[in-house]
N, C-alpha and C positions, 0 to 999 in steps of 0.2 A: 647679560645681567645689567651692566653699565648702561647699554643702550636703552633698556627698558626703564632703568632708573631715571634717565635724562627724560624720557617721554613723561613718566609720572611727575617729575619735578616741574615741567612746564604746565601741568593742569592746575587750574584755579579752583576745583571743587574742593570743599573743606574735608571731604570724606576720605580724600587720598592723603591726608596728612600722616595718619598712622602708617600706612603703607610706604611713604616717603621716609619715615623714620626709621622703619624695620629695615628697608632697604639699604640706608645709610650705614646702620649697625652692621648689617651683614658684610657689606663692602669693607668696611673697617676691620671686621673680624677676620675676614678672608685674607686681606693683605697682611695682618699680623701673623697668621698662621703660615703664610709663604714665606715671610722673612724668617720666622722660626725654623721653618724647614730647611731653609739655605744655610742658616747659621749653625745648626746642630749636626753632628755626624750621624753617619747612616746607622742602622741597626747592627749591632755586634761590633761596631768600631770602638766604643767606649772600652777603657782599660784603666788599670791601676798601675802606677809605677812602682815597682818593688823598691821600698826604701832600703837604705844601707843597714845591715845588722851590725850591732855593736860587737857581736862575737864572731863575725865572719873572719874566716882566715886565721883565727887564734887557736892555740892548742890549750889543753887542760893543764892546770886548773884555771877556771874562768871566774873574773871578779864578779862579785854578787851584784855590784852597781851595774855591770854590763848586762847580766842576766835580767835584772830588774828593768832596764831600759828596753830589752827585747820584750819582756812581758807587757810593758806599758805599750809598746808600739802594737803589739797583738791585740790588747784589750781595746785600743782606739780603732783598729780595723774592724774588730767584731762589733763595736757599737756602731760603726759607720754602716756595716752590713745589716745590722738589725734595723736601722732607720731606713735604709733602702728597702728593706723587706716590708716594713709598715707602709712605706709609700707605695709599694707595688700592690699590697692589698687595699689601699684605699682607691688606686688607679683601676683595680679590678672592679670594685663597687661602682666606680664612675663609669666604666665601659658599659656594665649591665644596666645602670640607669639611663645611659645615652641610647642604648639599643632600644629600652622601653619607650623612651621619648620618640625615637625614630619611627617605632611601630605605631604609636598613638598619632604622630604627624601624618604618616601615610594613610592611616584610616580617616583621619579628618580630611585630607585632600580628596581622598576617593569619595567621600559622602558629598563634598562640595561640588566636585565634578559632575556627580550624578544629578545634583540639584540644578546646576547650570544646563546640563543637558535636557533636562525637563522643561527648562525655561523657554519662552517664546524667543526665537532669533530675531524677531523684528524689534522687540521691546529692549531699550537700552536701559538697564538697571546698574547704576554706578555702585550701589551696595553690595549687589552680587559679584560684580567684578572685583571690587576691593576684597571681599571675603575669600574669593577664589585665589587672587594673587597673594593674600596673606598666608593662606594653606601652602601655597607653593614655596613662599619664602621659609614658612615654618619648617618645611621638610628639608630644604637646603641647609637651614641653621642646624637642624638635628644631624644631618649627614656630616656637616663640619664638625659638630661636637663629638661625633663618634670617631671622627679621623683624628681629632686632637686628643681624645681620651686614649685611643689606641697607640698613638705616638708617645705619649706620656707614659704609658704602661711599658712599652718596648724599652724605653730609656731607663725606666726604674729597675727592670728586669735585667737589662745589660749591665747597669751599675752595680746590682747586688751580685750577680754571678761572676763579675769581674774581680770580686775580692776573694772568691774560692781558692785559687791558685796561690796568691800570696799569703792568705792565712794558713793553708796547709804547709807551705814552706817555713812558715815562723813556728808553727806547731812542732815540726820536726826538728827545727833548730833548737826549741826549748827543751824537748826530750833529750836532745843530745848533750846540752850543756848543764842542765839543771842538777844532775847528780854529781857534777863535778865543780861546783861553784865554792867560793871561799871568800871571806871578808878579811882582807889584810889589815894590818895595823895602820898602814898609810891611808887606806880607804876610811877606815874608822876615824882617824884624826881629821880628815877632810870633812867628814859628816859632823864631827863635833865642833869645828870650826864654823861651819854653815849654820849649826844649830844656835851657837853663841851669838853669831852675828844677828840671827833673827831675832833671838832672845832680846838682844840689845835694842833692836829697832822698836819692838813692841814696847819695851820698857821706857824708851824715850817718849813715844806716843802717849803711854799711860801717864808718865810725868806731867806732860803738857795738858793732858785732859784733866788731871788732878789740880793743877793750878787753876784752870778755868773753873772748875767745879767749887773750889775754895773761895773763887771771888763771888760766884753765884750763891754760895750759901752764907755769904756774910751780909749782914744789914737788910736794907730794904730790896736788894736784888731778888732775894729768896721768895720774897712776897709778891715781887713784881713779875717774876719769870718762874713759877712754880713747876710748870711742865718741862721747861727747859733744864731746870735743875734735875728733875727725875731722869730726863734723857741723858744727861752728862753722867749721872750716877751708874745708869746701865751702861754707858760707854766705857767707864773706868772698870767695871767688873768684866765686860767682855775684852778688854785689852789685857787684863790680868790673866784671864784664861787662855787667851792666845800666847802670851808669854809662857805660860805652863805647858801649853801644847807644843810650842817649840822645843822646850826641854824634853817633852815626852817623846818627840821624835827620835832624839838620840837614845833614849831609853829602849825605844822599840828596836833600833838597830843591834842595840847590845843583846836583847832578847833573841834577836835573829842569829848573832853570832853564837850564843849560847846553845841555840837549837841545832846549829851546824856542829858544834863541838859533841853535843849529846847524842848524835846518831850512832857513835859507836857503841855506846853503853844502853842496854835496855833499860836499866832503872832510871838513869838520867834522862832518857827519851820519854819515859811514861811521866816523870816529875815535870819535865819541860813542856809536854803537851797539856798537863793541868794548867800550869802557869799561863799558857798562851790562851787556853779556853777561858780562864778567868778574866783575862785582859780583854779578849774579844767580847765577852759578854758585857763588861763595863763600857767598852767604847760604843758597842751597839746601843745599850740604854742611853748613854749621853747623846748620841747621834739622833735617837728618836726624840729626846727632850728638846734638842736644838732644833729639829725640824718643827716641833710643835711651837717653840718660841718665835721662830722665823715667821711662821703663818700667822701668829698673833700680831706681831709687828706690821706685817703686811695688811692685815685687816684695819688696823689702827691708821696706817698710812692712807689707805682708800677712804676711811670715814673722815679724816681731816681735809684730803683733797677735795671730797664732796661738798663739805662745808665751805670751803674756800671758793669753790666754782659757783655755789649757789649764793655766796654773799656778794653784794653789789659793790661793797667798799673792800679794797685790798687791806689786809691786816698784817703789818710787819711781823708781829709776833708769831702769827700763823706760819708765815712763809719761813722764818727761822726754825720754828719748830719741825716743818716738813723737811728742812735740810738736815736737821740734826737726826730725824727718823731715818732718812735716807742713808746717812753715813752709819747709823747703829745697825741698820739692815745689812749693809755691806760687811761690817764685822762679824755679824752672825753668820753670813754666808761664807766668809773666810773660816770661821770655826767649823762650819759643817763640812768644808772641803778638807780642812787639816784632819778633823775626826775620820772622814771616808778614806783619806790617805793612809792614816795610821792603821785602820782595819784592813786595808789592802795589804800593807806590809806584814802585819801579823797573820793574816790568812795565808799568805804565800809561805811564810815560815812553818805554819801548821801543815801545809800541803808538802813541804819539803820533809817534814818529819815522817811522813807516809811512805816516802821513798826507801827507807830502811825496812828490813825483813821483820823487825821487831814491832809489835803492836802495843798499844798504851793500855794494856789491860781489858777487862771486860767492857768498861765504858767506851773505850776505843773501838772495840770490835763492834758494839752495838751501834755506835755512831756511824761508823764505816758501813756496816750492813744497811743501816737506814738510808744512807746517801745512795748506796747502790740500788736498792729497791726503789727509792723514789725516782731515780733516772730512768729506771727500767720501766716503771709505770708510766712515766711522762712519753718515753719513746713509744711505748705501745699505745697510749691514748691518741698520739699524734701520727701513728702509723697510716700510711695512706694505703687503702685496700685496693682501689682502683680510680680512675679519673674519666670523666665524660667531658666532651667538647661540644658546645653549641656553635654552629657557624651561621653568619648573616652575611647578605650581599649588600655592599654599600660603595655606589658608583663603580661597579665592576670589580670591587676587591672584596676579598673574604676576610671578615671580622670574625675571630674565633674567641671564645670564653671558655676557659678550663675550670671545670668544677672538680676538686678533689674530695673524695669520699673517704673519711678517716675512720678509725675505730671509735673514737669519741663522737663523731657525728653519727655514726650508726646507732651507737647507744642512745644518743640524744633523741634520735627518731623513734626508737623503740619506746623510751619513756614518754616522750610527747604523745605518741600513739595511744599508749595505755591511759594516760590522764584524760586525752580527748575521748577515747572510747568510754571512760567512766562518766565523763561529763554528758556526752550525748545519751548514753543509757539512762541517766537520770532525767534528762529532758524529754526523752520518749515516754518514760514512765509517768512523768508529771502530766503529759499531753494525753495519755491514756486515761488517766485517773479524772483529769478535767472533762474529757469527752463523756465518760460514764456519769459523773456526778452532775454535770452542768447542762450537758448538750442532750442527756438521755439516750446516748448510744448504748446498745447491748454491749455485754462485756466480751461476748465472742467476737463481734465485729470489731471492737476496740483492740483486742489481742492482735488480730490479723493486721489491723492498720498499724499497730505498734511495730510489727515485725517489718513491714515495708518502710515506715519512717526510719527505724533504726538501721536498716540496710542503706538508704540513701545518705543518712547523717554519717556513717561510717566511711563511705566512699568520700564524702567531703572533707572529713577529718584527714583522711589518708593524703589527700591532695594539699590540704592547708600545711600539714606537718612537712611534707616534702618541700613546700615552697619556704617555709620557716627555716628549715635546715639548709636550704640552698642545694638541695639534691634535684637536678634536673629530670624532667620526666623523658627526656631523650636517652636517659640512663637505661631504660627498659626497652629501647628500640630493638636490641638484639633479639628479644623475645617475639618480636612482630611475627616472624615466619612461623615459629612453633605455634603461637597462639592462632594464627590463621587456620593452619592445618588443624589445630585442636577445635576450634569453632566450626569448622567445615565437616569434621568426621564425628568427633566424640561429644561436642558440646550442643550439636542440633537438638537433641531430645531434652537437654536441660533447658534450652531457650524455649522450646515449644511449651514445656510444662510451666515455665514462669510467666509466659503470655497466657496460657490457660488458666493459671492461678489468679491473674489480673482479672480476666473475663469472668471468672467465678466470683471473685470479690465484689465487682460492680453489678453483676446481673443479680447475685443472691439467689440463683435456683437451688443451690445446694448450700445450705447454712449449718453453722454448728448447732447440734441438738436434733437435726433432722434424723428420722428413722428411714432407711433407704436400704434397697437391695441392689448390689452391684455385682455382676458375674458370678452369682451364687453365693455371695456373701451378704449377710443381712445382719444390720446393727444399726448403731448411733453414730452420726458423725461427731467427733470430739474436736477435731482441729483442721482447719484450712491454712495451710503454709504456702511458702512461695513456690515449692516445687512439687509437693504432694500433700495429700489430705489423709487424715487418720480415721479409720471407722473400727469402733469397739463393737464386736459381735456380740449376739445374745449369749453366746457361750464365754464371753470374757476374753477372747482371743483379739489383739489389736492388728488390724491389717492397714498396710501403708499402700494407698492407691494413688498412682501419678495423676495429676490434674488433668493432663490431656485425656486420660481414660474416661474422666467424668464428662467431657464433651464428646468425645467421639463414639462411645458405647451407650446403650441403653441403661438408664438409671431409673428404677422404680422407687419413688419417694412416697413413703407412707403418710408423711406428716406435712406435705406441701399443699398449700390452699387450705381446704376445710380441715378442722381438727378432728373430725369423725372418722372412724374406721370401721368397715362392716366385716363382722366375723360370721362363721356359721358352723354348726354341729348337726350331726345325724342321729336319729333315735329310731330303732326298730321295736315294733310290738308284733304280738302273734297274731295270725289271721283268726278273724271272729272277734276282735277287740272292738269296743265302741270307738270308732274314729273320732267323733265329735267330742267325747271326754277326753280322748288323748290329747287333741289339738288344744284343748281348753287347759288342761294340766300343764303342758309344756309352755304355752304362752303365759301362764300365771307364774311359773317359776323365773321366767325372763323377767316379767314386770317387777317382781319382788326383789330382783337383785339390784343392789344400790347403784353399780357401775354401768348398768345398761341403760342407754338412752330411752326415754319415754316418747321423744320425737326425734327422728321417724320411729314408730313403734316396731317392735318385733313382729315377724311374720312367721307361721309355721305353715309348711306345705307338705302335702302328701307326694313325696318325690317318685317313689317306684313301689311296684309290687315285687319285692325281692324273693329269693328262692327260699328264704327260711321265715319271712314275716313281712308286714307292711313297713315301709321305710319313710319316716317324716324327716324333713330338714327345718332347723330353727335358724333364720337369719336375724341378726340383732346388730346394734351399732353401739360402739364403746369410744371413748376419748384416747387417743394413741399417747397422751401425755400423762395418763393417770398413774398413780403409784403402782398398781397391779398391771401386769402385762395380759395380752390377750390370751395365752394359754392357761394362765391361772384363772381367768374368769371363765373359760370354757370348762375347765375342770369343776369349778363351783356349779355352774349350770348342770353339768352331768350328774354330780351328786345329788343335787336338788330334784332333778327330773327322775332319777331312780328311785329316790325315796317317795316321791309323789305317786309315781305308778305303781310301786309295790303297795302302797297304802290304799290305793284305789282298787287293787286287785287286778291289775293289768299286768302281764308278764312280758318280760324281754326274752324273745326266742334266742336261742343258740342254734347252731348248725345241727340238724337231724335228718335222717333218711328212713322212708317207709319201704321194706323189702316184701314183695309178693312172689310167693312160690306156687307154680302151676304144676301139680302132680297128676299124670294121666294114668299111672299104675303104680303098684306097690313098690316101696323102696326096699330093695335088699339089704339085710343086715347079716353081717358075720362077725363072729368072735375069734379073734385071733389069740393063739397061745402067747403067754407070756414066758419069754426066755430068761 
């Protein structure tokens, strides 16, 4: 790498400038990565030193101050673990993106190598050389980025997992000491002393701010510094509220002592629970309002800062106002921290009340049950059903990415698929309507096309939903063997019918509405689907015919090509009848029928000398798409011919036999007696 870089650096061609810059950045990035690897511990070496527990080695009863210190330590560790967990999630995303970039860089390098191989070896093309080397540098940079992301992910995972054992030990210690905590008068006196000291400090600052505000509000200063006056008014109010909160902290500890004393009496426990709930509700409301006020002050500070940056001349008033706003924001932040601390103290007392076997009435039962149900649903939503792993080879090392499939993610996939299916079905329906109305396509062909388009769109939606939900396709790799066997044995007919359906769709030898005869089934084709076609017989019975059968077997189509269909009927008359008159009458009946074609004209032929009479055949042509069917038209013609022949005196013979007896001598006759 360095040798190649030195060669490129000596070249004077300007086209190599970008190559030199990329190579320099890569060398710098590689050096930084090597130094980082040397300075950081190996994977799994990170750990958390177990801090000293305030209650360790002590016996019951335990001071509530020590128990609170233990709880604070546990909350701090849990917050750090959550932060590392969030960092791990971000690193997982970075690994996925880095692998995607590596795949893209590899594809770019392959294409440029093929382009270089097709180029003439005698021609020296600096641009081609530069692009090829840039692609190689890009792949190396992508590999280095993958390595850095994998290392950062391992570090974040190691740091997160290192907190598991300390947090578990602290939880066990909290459960051990919490039922036996107490608040002594000595501890309460110390808290009172701290509260009075904090109250005095806030009061001193308030008095100083009040004196400044008095000077600003007097005479011309108020007119000269109106914004500073408003800022100091808000500062005085904030300091007054902080003084009140310092006293409120003492009241919160008194509530906690009362909560401990009330655990022995169910009535007092219920009453104290209501008091704590009311106080928590008030503190939560004030905390929400304080956060809104802080956000408003931050927005105002950003506005004044932007004005000052955009101004060419520095304004001392604006600088002083920004300083006052910064101090006011700090005061509001301290108010927010004090309110949050009070909420933590009262919440812990509320939790300690639940250690008692007594419950706080119906409201307590409902609240506790709601909390339990909420936690259960959250665990169920986040429960990991299984996980999939994708592996990639980078510089001889295997880089893995784990994808967890949770209940929530599975439900999300189903919901997204249903929404996507609804969307693509509407799209396919709109496409079909547009093809029929604007492109003039037949409705039957449009319905068939709609099914094919719908199937393709559903597959696309399925793949997109899996991608959005971060469910890897390798998750279904375990089905590969079963699917291969299924396709080999059971799905071969399905695939054959699908391909046959595509051929029928594009050849259009068999279309919806055709009258066909298939394997002894005669009827009208009502649908040509992906796998099979539907034929409605003349008797109304629906027959499902596989598409491959339409290609492999003989199919008689009555409506393919010309719309005309020839039919025939036979008529017999007695021997001795006028044949010319008979032919004329039969032909006249065919010509008078409105559904018999005049061209080609109907033809009457003397077909045979039958045993009972002369047999004539009438051949005529009709349209297969007419409202009346062939058998109905044949029946009309038979009735008309019978009436015409009867009126003309021509008889239609029926089967009869002539018996001739040859008698050479008398026939003897005997009378038998009747018994």
